[in-house]
PLY file of the C-alpha trace (Angstrom):
ply
format ascii 1.0
element vertex 608
property float x
property float y
property float z
element edge 607
property int vertex1
property int vertex2
end_header
116.82 93.66 65.68
116.77 90.78 68.07
116.88 87.37 66.46
114.78 84.42 67.42
117.89 82.32 67.78
118.12 78.57 68.28
116.97 78.64 71.88
115.96 75.62 73.93
112.36 74.62 74.05
112.32 73.00 77.48
110.02 74.46 80.12
111.30 75.81 83.43
109.93 72.73 85.17
111.81 70.38 82.83
115.05 72.35 83.22
114.87 72.28 87.01
114.18 68.54 86.96
116.89 67.67 84.38
119.49 69.62 86.36
118.41 67.92 89.61
117.91 71.30 91.28
114.70 70.35 93.05
112.98 67.25 94.38
109.67 66.09 92.85
107.87 66.81 96.12
109.17 70.38 96.35
108.49 70.91 92.65
104.85 69.93 93.15
104.55 72.40 96.03
106.20 75.16 94.01
104.01 74.46 90.97
100.89 74.74 93.12
102.10 77.99 94.72
103.03 79.47 91.33
99.55 78.75 89.99
97.93 80.20 93.11
99.94 83.44 93.03
100.14 83.64 89.21
103.93 84.05 89.37
106.78 82.52 87.33
107.89 79.11 88.59
111.59 80.06 88.61
110.84 82.90 91.04
108.66 80.77 93.30
111.27 78.02 93.76
113.81 80.66 94.78
111.39 82.45 97.14
110.47 79.14 98.78
114.22 78.42 99.17
113.97 75.19 97.19
116.72 76.37 94.81
119.58 78.84 94.82
119.00 81.86 92.58
122.40 81.59 90.89
121.89 77.88 90.12
118.49 78.60 88.58
119.84 81.43 86.43
122.75 79.31 85.23
120.54 76.34 84.34
118.02 78.48 82.42
120.83 80.39 80.74
122.47 77.19 79.46
119.23 75.72 78.14
117.80 78.93 76.63
121.23 80.03 75.35
120.95 83.53 76.76
123.39 85.25 79.02
122.11 85.89 82.56
122.50 88.93 84.79
121.98 89.32 88.52
120.37 92.75 88.78
120.70 92.74 92.56
124.48 93.06 92.14
124.39 95.89 89.58
124.23 99.70 89.66
121.64 100.66 87.08
121.24 104.11 85.55
117.60 105.24 86.03
117.75 107.17 82.73
118.45 103.93 80.87
115.51 102.23 82.58
113.20 105.07 81.53
113.89 104.39 77.85
111.01 101.93 78.09
107.68 103.28 79.42
106.78 101.99 82.88
103.60 100.26 81.67
105.54 98.38 78.98
108.30 97.40 81.41
105.84 95.99 83.94
103.72 94.21 81.34
106.70 92.48 79.71
108.83 92.00 82.88
111.62 93.75 80.97
114.23 96.21 82.27
116.85 98.08 80.20
120.09 98.11 82.21
122.63 99.41 79.68
122.90 100.75 76.13
125.71 100.67 73.63
125.24 102.96 70.62
122.07 101.65 68.96
121.85 98.46 71.05
119.73 98.27 74.22
120.63 95.58 76.76
117.39 94.40 78.35
116.92 92.05 81.31
113.89 89.81 80.75
112.09 87.10 82.67
111.96 85.13 79.40
114.42 86.41 76.77
113.08 83.80 74.29
109.96 85.89 73.78
110.49 87.35 70.32
107.37 89.53 70.53
108.63 91.34 73.62
111.88 92.18 71.87
109.96 93.35 68.80
107.65 95.53 70.86
110.55 97.20 72.66
112.36 97.70 69.34
109.33 99.36 67.76
108.77 101.62 70.75
112.39 102.73 71.25
114.15 102.29 67.91
116.98 100.39 69.63
118.17 96.95 68.63
117.34 94.70 71.59
119.76 92.26 73.16
117.96 90.12 75.74
119.46 88.91 79.00
117.95 86.48 81.49
117.09 87.82 84.96
114.87 86.86 87.87
111.35 88.36 87.62
111.41 89.75 91.18
114.74 91.48 90.57
113.30 93.12 87.46
110.22 94.37 89.31
112.29 95.65 92.20
114.46 97.74 89.88
111.37 99.08 88.08
109.94 100.04 91.47
113.13 101.87 92.40
112.89 104.03 89.31
109.13 104.57 88.98
108.06 104.21 92.62
105.09 102.70 94.51
105.90 99.24 95.79
107.81 97.63 98.60
108.24 98.46 102.27
112.00 99.04 101.93
111.42 101.83 99.46
108.85 103.37 101.79
111.44 103.55 104.54
113.94 105.15 102.17
111.42 107.78 101.09
110.42 108.55 104.67
114.04 108.90 105.66
114.67 111.17 102.69
111.75 113.43 103.60
112.84 113.61 107.24
116.46 114.32 106.35
115.45 117.05 103.93
113.31 118.70 106.60
116.12 118.50 109.12
118.54 120.10 106.68
116.13 122.93 105.89
115.47 123.76 109.55
118.85 123.14 111.13
121.40 123.87 108.43
119.59 126.41 106.27
120.42 124.35 103.19
118.61 125.48 100.05
118.48 122.17 98.16
115.55 119.81 97.67
112.50 120.25 99.89
113.90 123.15 101.87
113.83 125.34 98.74
110.06 125.14 98.78
109.86 125.57 102.54
111.19 129.10 102.16
108.23 130.17 100.00
105.48 132.03 101.80
102.78 131.41 99.18
101.82 127.76 99.10
100.39 128.13 95.61
104.00 128.50 94.43
104.65 124.86 95.36
104.20 122.87 92.15
102.30 119.58 92.55
104.62 118.05 89.94
107.76 118.88 91.91
109.83 115.77 92.70
109.68 116.59 96.43
105.87 116.49 96.36
105.90 113.17 94.52
108.35 111.84 97.08
106.08 112.84 99.98
102.95 111.32 98.40
104.84 108.11 97.63
106.06 107.99 101.23
102.51 108.40 102.54
101.17 105.61 100.32
104.07 103.22 100.78
104.00 103.59 104.55
100.30 102.70 104.50
100.94 99.56 102.45
103.80 98.61 104.73
101.60 98.85 107.83
98.68 97.07 106.06
96.38 99.93 106.98
92.82 100.19 105.72
92.62 103.99 105.45
94.91 107.00 105.09
93.81 110.29 106.68
95.51 113.52 105.52
94.24 116.55 107.45
95.54 120.15 107.74
95.59 121.83 111.16
96.67 125.47 111.39
97.93 127.28 114.44
96.93 131.00 114.30
100.45 131.87 115.46
101.88 129.75 112.69
104.24 127.87 115.00
102.45 124.53 115.31
100.67 124.37 111.95
100.92 120.86 110.55
99.56 118.31 108.12
98.35 115.34 110.14
98.89 111.98 108.43
97.27 109.03 110.19
96.73 105.39 109.27
93.90 103.16 110.41
95.48 99.84 111.38
93.34 97.06 112.86
90.53 99.55 113.42
92.61 102.17 115.28
94.28 105.33 113.97
98.05 105.68 114.23
100.02 108.84 113.52
102.64 108.59 110.80
106.23 108.44 111.99
107.21 111.38 109.77
106.18 115.01 109.44
104.89 116.58 106.21
105.87 120.28 105.96
102.94 122.67 106.32
103.89 124.41 103.07
103.05 121.28 101.10
99.40 121.02 102.18
97.89 122.19 98.88
100.57 120.61 96.71
100.10 117.15 98.29
96.33 117.35 97.84
96.75 118.55 94.25
99.12 115.66 93.49
96.58 113.13 94.81
93.87 114.76 92.68
96.08 114.45 89.62
96.65 110.75 90.37
92.88 110.12 90.41
92.52 111.73 86.93
88.83 112.42 87.72
89.04 115.27 90.24
89.11 118.97 89.47
92.46 120.22 90.73
91.30 123.85 90.83
88.09 123.17 92.77
88.57 123.45 96.52
85.08 124.43 97.66
83.09 121.18 97.29
83.62 117.50 98.17
85.10 115.32 95.44
85.53 111.57 94.95
87.91 109.53 92.82
90.02 106.40 92.54
93.71 105.63 92.23
95.12 102.29 91.09
98.72 101.22 91.63
100.67 97.96 91.45
102.37 96.73 94.61
104.62 93.69 94.12
102.54 92.58 91.18
99.21 92.98 92.99
96.66 95.66 92.03
95.88 98.05 94.87
93.08 100.60 94.56
92.49 103.68 96.67
89.01 105.17 96.98
89.72 108.85 97.52
87.40 111.33 99.22
88.19 115.06 99.45
86.29 117.56 101.57
87.01 121.26 102.20
87.76 122.28 105.80
88.51 125.64 107.39
92.26 125.05 106.99
92.28 123.46 103.53
91.14 120.22 101.96
91.09 117.03 104.01
91.64 113.70 102.25
90.75 110.14 103.21
92.00 107.27 101.06
90.36 103.86 101.58
92.76 101.08 100.54
91.10 98.35 98.49
93.35 95.34 98.03
91.61 93.09 95.49
93.57 90.04 96.61
92.41 90.57 100.18
88.87 89.51 99.33
89.82 86.40 97.38
89.49 84.50 100.62
88.21 81.09 101.53
85.11 81.23 103.69
86.75 78.48 105.76
89.43 81.01 106.82
87.17 83.78 108.11
87.30 82.57 111.71
83.87 80.95 112.05
83.63 78.36 114.78
83.33 74.98 113.10
79.73 74.22 114.09
78.63 77.71 112.97
80.44 77.30 109.65
78.92 73.86 109.07
75.41 75.24 109.56
76.08 78.18 107.21
77.58 76.04 104.44
74.69 73.61 104.71
72.29 76.49 104.04
74.25 77.44 100.89
74.13 73.97 99.35
71.99 73.17 96.37
72.74 76.21 94.21
72.87 75.24 90.53
71.92 71.59 90.10
69.44 71.70 92.96
67.74 75.08 93.12
68.37 77.04 96.29
66.50 80.20 97.21
65.87 82.57 100.07
67.34 85.71 101.63
70.70 85.71 103.46
71.40 88.90 105.43
74.64 90.14 106.99
74.36 92.76 109.69
76.66 94.81 111.85
77.93 98.38 112.16
80.17 100.10 109.62
83.62 98.52 109.53
82.54 95.17 110.97
83.70 93.15 107.95
80.30 92.57 106.36
81.60 93.13 102.82
84.49 90.70 103.28
82.16 87.97 104.53
79.71 88.73 101.73
82.39 88.44 99.04
83.81 85.28 100.60
80.32 83.74 100.58
79.85 84.66 96.91
83.28 83.19 96.10
82.28 79.97 97.84
79.18 79.42 95.68
80.62 80.90 92.47
80.76 78.28 89.69
80.44 78.42 85.89
76.92 76.95 86.04
75.66 79.75 88.30
74.91 83.31 87.21
75.58 85.84 89.96
74.58 89.50 89.68
75.52 92.18 92.21
74.28 95.75 92.72
76.79 97.80 94.71
77.49 101.42 95.55
80.35 101.60 94.92
81.88 98.41 93.49
84.88 98.09 95.78
86.32 94.78 94.56
86.15 93.02 91.21
85.22 89.32 91.41
85.97 86.93 88.55
82.92 85.31 87.00
80.45 87.64 88.71
78.53 90.39 86.91
78.82 93.52 89.04
76.73 96.66 88.58
77.46 99.99 90.25
74.29 101.84 91.10
74.20 105.62 90.99
71.32 107.25 92.88
72.34 110.66 91.49
71.67 109.49 87.93
68.13 110.53 87.07
66.21 108.19 84.74
63.07 110.31 84.69
61.15 112.78 86.79
60.75 110.43 89.75
63.25 107.66 89.01
66.94 107.20 89.67
69.41 104.35 89.26
69.26 103.00 92.82
69.25 99.50 94.33
65.54 99.01 93.68
65.89 99.94 89.99
68.86 97.59 89.56
66.95 94.76 91.26
63.98 95.11 88.91
66.31 94.76 85.94
68.14 91.81 87.50
64.95 89.76 87.69
64.73 89.91 83.87
68.33 88.73 83.40
67.85 85.08 84.46
70.16 85.11 87.54
70.60 82.29 90.05
72.09 84.48 92.78
71.61 88.20 93.44
73.61 90.36 95.80
72.29 93.78 96.88
74.82 96.03 98.57
72.46 97.21 101.29
68.77 97.12 102.21
67.99 100.61 103.43
64.37 101.28 102.43
61.02 99.55 102.01
61.19 99.35 98.22
64.58 97.60 98.14
63.53 95.25 100.94
60.26 94.36 99.20
61.88 93.61 95.83
64.63 91.55 97.55
61.94 89.49 99.27
60.05 89.01 96.00
63.26 87.85 94.31
63.86 85.36 97.13
60.27 84.11 96.86
60.54 83.54 93.11
63.43 81.10 93.35
66.55 83.25 93.69
69.23 83.16 96.38
69.58 86.77 97.54
72.41 88.21 99.64
72.42 91.64 101.24
73.48 93.67 104.27
71.49 95.67 106.80
72.62 97.92 109.64
71.48 96.35 112.92
73.36 95.43 116.07
72.46 91.74 116.11
70.76 89.10 114.00
67.27 89.10 115.64
67.05 92.89 115.20
67.44 92.46 111.42
64.10 90.64 111.21
62.25 93.27 113.23
63.93 96.04 111.19
62.51 94.63 107.96
58.99 94.66 109.36
59.54 98.23 110.58
60.35 99.16 106.98
56.88 98.00 106.01
57.56 94.48 104.73
54.78 92.10 105.84
55.79 89.66 108.57
54.59 86.66 106.55
56.91 87.65 103.69
59.90 88.01 106.03
59.19 84.68 107.73
58.72 82.75 104.51
61.68 84.11 102.54
64.38 84.63 105.18
67.03 81.88 105.15
69.43 83.13 107.81
71.00 86.24 109.32
74.70 86.57 110.11
75.73 89.27 112.59
79.40 90.01 113.13
82.01 92.28 114.70
85.76 92.54 114.38
88.13 92.16 117.32
91.84 92.75 117.34
93.81 89.52 117.18
96.50 88.88 119.79
100.00 89.07 118.29
101.34 85.52 117.98
104.93 86.66 118.60
104.27 88.08 122.06
101.16 86.15 123.14
101.40 85.03 126.77
98.92 83.06 128.93
97.58 84.28 132.23
94.95 83.04 134.71
91.53 84.72 134.34
91.05 87.79 136.52
87.97 88.06 138.78
86.39 90.51 136.30
86.96 88.11 133.42
85.53 85.20 135.38
82.44 87.31 136.07
82.04 88.08 132.35
82.00 84.35 131.55
79.56 83.70 134.38
77.12 86.46 133.38
77.11 85.34 129.75
76.74 81.67 130.71
79.86 80.53 128.87
81.61 77.62 130.62
85.09 78.45 131.93
86.87 75.11 132.48
88.89 74.68 135.69
92.50 75.74 135.14
91.64 77.51 131.87
94.07 80.18 130.67
93.34 83.43 128.86
95.88 85.28 126.73
97.22 88.76 126.05
100.03 90.33 124.05
102.98 91.94 125.83
103.92 94.10 122.86
106.83 93.56 120.50
108.38 94.86 117.27
106.02 92.76 115.14
102.88 94.43 116.55
104.41 97.84 117.16
104.11 97.46 120.91
100.31 97.16 120.88
100.05 93.44 121.65
97.68 93.01 118.70
98.30 92.14 115.06
95.41 91.77 112.64
91.75 91.21 113.40
89.39 88.26 113.75
85.64 88.03 113.39
83.12 87.08 116.04
79.78 85.91 114.68
76.14 85.20 115.40
74.17 82.95 113.03
70.37 82.98 113.24
68.84 80.20 111.14
65.22 80.75 110.14
63.92 77.32 111.12
60.34 76.46 112.13
60.38 77.74 115.76
61.94 81.06 114.76
59.62 81.37 111.75
56.59 80.77 113.96
57.73 83.45 116.39
58.36 85.91 113.53
54.76 85.44 112.42
53.30 86.09 115.87
55.78 88.48 117.52
58.48 90.22 115.49
60.21 91.98 118.38
63.95 91.33 118.55
63.77 89.98 122.12
61.10 87.40 121.26
62.98 86.21 118.18
66.25 86.05 120.11
64.65 83.93 122.82
63.18 81.55 120.23
66.53 81.25 118.40
68.46 80.50 121.59
66.02 78.30 123.52
63.49 76.82 121.06
65.43 76.42 117.83
67.20 73.06 117.32
70.10 75.13 115.95
70.61 76.84 119.37
71.89 80.23 118.22
75.12 81.36 119.87
75.28 85.12 120.53
78.16 87.30 119.37
79.48 87.67 122.91
79.39 83.91 123.51
81.19 83.33 120.22
83.85 85.88 121.16
84.40 84.51 124.66
84.96 81.02 123.23
87.55 82.50 120.86
89.20 84.31 123.77
89.70 80.90 125.42
91.51 79.68 122.30
93.89 82.65 122.41
92.59 84.53 119.35
91.61 87.70 121.20
91.01 89.12 124.68
87.88 89.39 126.80
88.17 93.19 126.75
88.19 93.21 122.94
85.10 90.99 122.85
83.19 93.19 125.25
84.20 96.32 123.36
85.76 97.87 126.45
89.15 98.87 125.07
90.73 101.20 127.61
92.24 104.52 126.54
95.73 103.39 127.45
95.35 100.37 125.14
94.23 102.63 122.33
97.18 104.93 122.92
99.57 102.00 122.63
98.54 101.49 119.02
99.76 104.90 117.95
0 1
1 2
2 3
3 4
4 5
5 6
6 7
7 8
8 9
9 10
10 11
11 12
12 13
13 14
14 15
15 16
16 17
17 18
18 19
19 20
20 21
21 22
22 23
23 24
24 25
25 26
26 27
27 28
28 29
29 30
30 31
31 32
32 33
33 34
34 35
35 36
36 37
37 38
38 39
39 40
40 41
41 42
42 43
43 44
44 45
45 46
46 47
47 48
48 49
49 50
50 51
51 52
52 53
53 54
54 55
55 56
56 57
57 58
58 59
59 60
60 61
61 62
62 63
63 64
64 65
65 66
66 67
67 68
68 69
69 70
70 71
71 72
72 73
73 74
74 75
75 76
76 77
77 78
78 79
79 80
80 81
81 82
82 83
83 84
84 85
85 86
86 87
87 88
88 89
89 90
90 91
91 92
92 93
93 94
94 95
95 96
96 97
97 98
98 99
99 100
100 101
101 102
102 103
103 104
104 105
105 106
106 107
107 108
108 109
109 110
110 111
111 112
112 113
113 114
114 115
115 116
116 117
117 118
118 119
119 120
120 121
121 122
122 123
123 124
124 125
125 126
126 127
127 128
128 129
129 130
130 131
131 132
132 133
133 134
134 135
135 136
136 137
137 138
138 139
139 140
140 141
141 142
142 143
143 144
144 145
145 146
146 147
147 148
148 149
149 150
150 151
151 152
152 153
153 154
154 155
155 156
156 157
157 158
158 159
159 160
160 161
161 162
162 163
163 164
164 165
165 166
166 167
167 168
168 169
169 170
170 171
171 172
172 173
173 174
174 175
175 176
176 177
177 178
178 179
179 180
180 181
181 182
182 183
183 184
184 185
185 186
186 187
187 188
188 189
189 190
190 191
191 192
192 193
193 194
194 195
195 196
196 197
197 198
198 199
199 200
200 201
201 202
202 203
203 204
204 205
205 206
206 207
207 208
208 209
209 210
210 211
211 212
212 213
213 214
214 215
215 216
216 217
217 218
218 219
219 220
220 221
221 222
222 223
223 224
224 225
225 226
226 227
227 228
228 229
229 230
230 231
231 232
232 233
233 234
234 235
235 236
236 237
237 238
238 239
239 240
240 241
241 242
242 243
243 244
244 245
245 246
246 247
247 248
248 249
249 250
250 251
251 252
252 253
253 254
254 255
255 256
256 257
257 258
258 259
259 260
260 261
261 262
262 263
263 264
264 265
265 266
266 267
267 268
268 269
269 270
270 271
271 272
272 273
273 274
274 275
275 276
276 277
277 278
278 279
279 280
280 281
281 282
282 283
283 284
284 285
285 286
286 287
287 288
288 289
289 290
290 291
291 292
292 293
293 294
294 295
295 296
296 297
297 298
298 299
299 300
300 301
301 302
302 303
303 304
304 305
305 306
306 307
307 308
308 309
309 310
310 311
311 312
312 313
313 314
314 315
315 316
316 317
317 318
318 319
319 320
320 321
321 322
322 323
323 324
324 325
325 326
326 327
327 328
328 329
329 330
330 331
331 332
332 333
333 334
334 335
335 336
336 337
337 338
338 339
339 340
340 341
341 342
342 343
343 344
344 345
345 346
346 347
347 348
348 349
349 350
350 351
351 352
352 353
353 354
354 355
355 356
356 357
357 358
358 359
359 360
360 361
361 362
362 363
363 364
364 365
365 366
366 367
367 368
368 369
369 370
370 371
371 372
372 373
373 374
374 375
375 376
376 377
377 378
378 379
379 380
380 381
381 382
382 383
383 384
384 385
385 386
386 387
387 388
388 389
389 390
390 391
391 392
392 393
393 394
394 395
395 396
396 397
397 398
398 399
399 400
400 401
401 402
402 403
403 404
404 405
405 406
406 407
407 408
408 409
409 410
410 411
411 412
412 413
413 414
414 415
415 416
416 417
417 418
418 419
419 420
420 421
421 422
422 423
423 424
424 425
425 426
426 427
427 428
428 429
429 430
430 431
431 432
432 433
433 434
434 435
435 436
436 437
437 438
438 439
439 440
440 441
441 442
442 443
443 444
444 445
445 446
446 447
447 448
448 449
449 450
450 451
451 452
452 453
453 454
454 455
455 456
456 457
457 458
458 459
459 460
460 461
461 462
462 463
463 464
464 465
465 466
466 467
467 468
468 469
469 470
470 471
471 472
472 473
473 474
474 475
475 476
476 477
477 478
478 479
479 480
480 481
481 482
482 483
483 484
484 485
485 486
486 487
487 488
488 489
489 490
490 491
491 492
492 493
493 494
494 495
495 496
496 497
497 498
498 499
499 500
500 501
501 502
502 503
503 504
504 505
505 506
506 507
507 508
508 509
509 510
510 511
511 512
512 513
513 514
514 515
515 516
516 517
517 518
518 519
519 520
520 521
521 522
522 523
523 524
524 525
525 526
526 527
527 528
528 529
529 530
530 531
531 532
532 533
533 534
534 535
535 536
536 537
537 538
538 539
539 540
540 541
541 542
542 543
543 544
544 545
545 546
546 547
547 548
548 549
549 550
550 551
551 552
552 553
553 554
554 555
555 556
556 557
557 558
558 559
559 560
560 561
561 562
562 563
563 564
564 565
565 566
566 567
567 568
568 569
569 570
570 571
571 572
572 573
573 574
574 575
575 576
576 577
577 578
578 579
579 580
580 581
581 582
582 583
583 584
584 585
585 586
586 587
587 588
588 589
589 590
590 591
591 592
592 593
593 594
594 595
595 596
596 597
597 598
598 599
599 600
600 601
601 602
602 603
603 604
604 605
605 606
606 607
């Protein structure tokens, strides 16, 4: 059994300083980054190129009196790695790399940890001999054996699938995937076969590599059987791209069955009705969730997997792309929560996929403090937020003859739980709208979303639902409308003088175009996949419910009247979404065509 030993007690920070491996300034930066990313300091200083990996390993090894290994330079037997269960290996940052009789040689991020050695000993029966290794090297080797992380591995899997297909078709080889290709009955393809796992891993890893938001897996059958295929597409920056590999038609049921098994909540034998589930994986130490939807089609089951990266929503509201004056007005409206009571209704509106949830979560993160109680009602809960009580409503759950667990039911309960802030996933009916307004009137700050095209329409929509105009006018704090535009790739962004059509757009929308101003576009490069765009940015419209707008809402709740009051009579001078976008086009964030929503077919084709 591993001994505690007389190891050094110095921290990593002290060892780096004593060995003069890093300057105090760089150490402060690394310490801050390590805390932000929740990663070991020794790995961060290497990743930030403040220290050489070998020097760090040698210094820690001398102080902690443990031998060090560089896993990147070693050939490791996967069967030895599998001696420890994957969950245990990831939790402890521990990787077996060799065994000698009854002794297991284990690479650890911190070999001083006696409890890790004891846990591995109790689970495996081997005596444990700990070696020092870099945390990232350990995780990379675990990923190689167990799968699901890293873009390099995705490329290897894709290449493996393609090579196996080529062998089966061109050479008639009977090894690997091609063995299953020969079968005429797809039910003979076992979902647990290593080839199926390899294909599913390739699909998922390629999606993570491209930073896509959705994976679409759809079967299409040719009656002649010659062009039957499984279509795999990824939604990247709002547009679908076909995968750069082909999944054999014979795997259509096996791939779907494997995904069902991974969710652990779907019925693998049921192919006649829609099903929903979730998958959670770890990618480079970050939790990634997939919301999985299955639906039967005429050629088999179609699957869509929405990728939910929890870290993606831990964003600063200052980094969401608001113009500074718009952001200042919004943050001013959010002040006073906690010590000075703030109340009212804040609505976010826009079509599906316009980034409403991201902005909503960023706003909640901004006001989230220990002295504030925040309750959310969502369907479903897509992201978990620290310090916020989140409730998933379920309209299908019957609470009585006429009741179900919907947004309105959750809201009624919330009002008895002493919250400061309430978030309702969506206002879609009169009852939910009415209770939200009552909550805002009784001293709560309420956030929600509503499906309208612009901010003024949100106010008229509420009255159309049956909420009295006086209640809307007195409780509404502000409405944020937004869209997402593709962001010009910074690596191939080039300036050009405005075209006559672009000049006309600025003129019609009354946005000043300074003399000699330049607009920008992307030529297309490797970074953006030839599309000229990489990522997306928001364009916004903030309607503040001040006195002129409130007076108009009481007398005339039509969207046009409210819009006119917000633009011309309000001291806030609301800027429309198009105006906001055209200003951002002048700064080089996006293009005029993206702002106006007139993406040509050839531009869409370039993203494939």
